[in-house]
Backbone as JSON, one array per atom type, in Angstrom:
{
  "sequence": "MTTTFVVLSYLLTFGGTAALVAAMVHRGRRLARQVPPEDRPWT",
  "N": [[0.81, -1.18, 0.06], [1.81, 1.27, 0.77], [3.78, 1.23, -0.96], [2.67, 1.43, -3.24], [0.87, 4.07, -2.98], [3.6, 5.94, -2.89], [4.65, 5.31, -5.29], [2.51, 5.84, -7.07], [2.85, 9.12, -6.45], [5.06, 9.99, -6.73], [5.19, 9.67, -9.74], [2.45, 11.25, -10.52], [3.39, 13.81, -9.24], [6.09, 13.94, -11.39], [4.95, 14.1, -13.64], [3.23, 15.79, -14.03], [4.43, 17.67, -13.38], [6.57, 17.38, -15.83], [3.44, 18.13, -17.98], [3.64, 21.02, -17.7], [5.69, 21.97, -18.38], [6.05, 21.21, -21.08], [3.65, 22.33, -21.88], [4.38, 25.34, -21.27], [6.63, 25.27, -22.91], [5.3, 25.09, -25.35], [3.9, 26.82, -25.56], [6.09, 29.02, -25.31], [6.93, 29.23, -28.09], [5.21, 29.6, -29.62], [4.63, 32.05, -29.09], [6.7, 33.3, -30.53], [6.93, 32.97, -32.65], [5.17, 34.68, -33.45], [6.71, 37.14, -33.23], [8.09, 39.91, -34.91], [11.06, 39.58, -37.42], [13.21, 41.32, -36.77], [13.72, 41.81, -34.24], [13.5, 39.57, -33.02], [16.22, 38.82, -30.64], [17.35, 36.65, -29.72], [17.92, 35.26, -32.38]],
  "CA": [[-0.31, -0.24, 0.15], [2.76, 2.61, 0.43], [4.88, 1.22, -2.1], [2.11, 2.2, -4.22], [1.59, 5.22, -2.83], [4.75, 7.0, -3.23], [4.86, 5.53, -7.11], [2.01, 6.7, -7.88], [3.13, 10.79, -5.51], [6.14, 10.27, -7.42], [4.26, 9.95, -11.09], [1.92, 12.5, -10.59], [4.77, 14.47, -9.38], [7.31, 13.8, -12.43], [4.04, 13.61, -14.75], [2.24, 16.99, -13.79], [5.72, 19.03, -14.19], [6.39, 17.67, -17.14], [3.07, 18.87, -18.85], [3.7, 22.46, -17.18], [6.82, 22.19, -19.25], [5.9, 21.19, -22.29], [2.76, 23.71, -22.44], [5.19, 26.5, -21.31], [7.95, 25.2, -24.43], [4.22, 25.25, -26.4], [3.38, 28.68, -25.77], [6.52, 30.3, -25.94], [6.92, 28.88, -29.26], [3.52, 29.86, -30.79], [4.29, 33.13, -29.57], [7.89, 33.18, -30.69], [6.21, 33.25, -34.26], [4.81, 35.89, -33.54], [7.6, 38.69, -33.2], [8.96, 40.09, -35.97], [12.77, 38.87, -37.62], [14.51, 41.52, -37.06], [13.11, 42.54, -32.51], [14.47, 38.17, -32.33], [17.39, 38.93, -30.08], [18.06, 35.24, -29.79], [17.97, 34.76, -33.11]],
  "C": [[0.44, 1.37, -0.09], [3.58, 2.9, -0.22], [3.91, 1.81, -3.4], [1.74, 3.88, -4.4], [2.58, 6.15, -3.42], [4.96, 6.35, -4.46], [3.52, 6.04, -7.54], [1.73, 8.47, -7.6], [4.31, 10.79, -6.84], [5.71, 10.3, -9.47], [3.67, 10.81, -11.11], [2.21, 13.8, -10.86], [5.15, 14.83, -10.45], [6.04, 14.38, -13.74], [3.43, 15.19, -14.89], [3.29, 18.16, -14.06], [6.33, 19.0, -15.29], [5.26, 18.23, -18.55], [3.07, 20.07, -18.56], [4.23, 22.46, -18.25], [6.04, 22.48, -20.83], [4.3, 22.69, -23.03], [3.5, 24.46, -22.35], [6.31, 26.35, -23.36], [6.9, 25.42, -25.57], [3.41, 26.56, -26.55], [4.49, 29.46, -26.14], [6.87, 30.06, -27.35], [6.18, 29.39, -30.0], [3.82, 31.66, -30.03], [5.93, 33.61, -30.09], [7.65, 34.12, -32.04], [5.99, 34.76, -34.29], [5.57, 37.34, -33.4], [8.47, 38.73, -34.43], [10.68, 39.28, -36.31], [14.19, 39.76, -37.16], [13.87, 42.43, -35.35], [13.45, 40.73, -32.28], [15.47, 38.61, -31.77], [18.09, 37.64, -29.7], [17.92, 34.23, -30.71], [19.66, 35.38, -33.66]]
}
């Protein structure tokens, strides 16, 4: 019982973190496409 709880907690924690990171990267890339090329300091 305890082992199952610990494993599920880790899965939810890391899965949730990965989902948030994926959403932020997706949103950042979408917003970056809207910036004109001359205003992109990262290129």
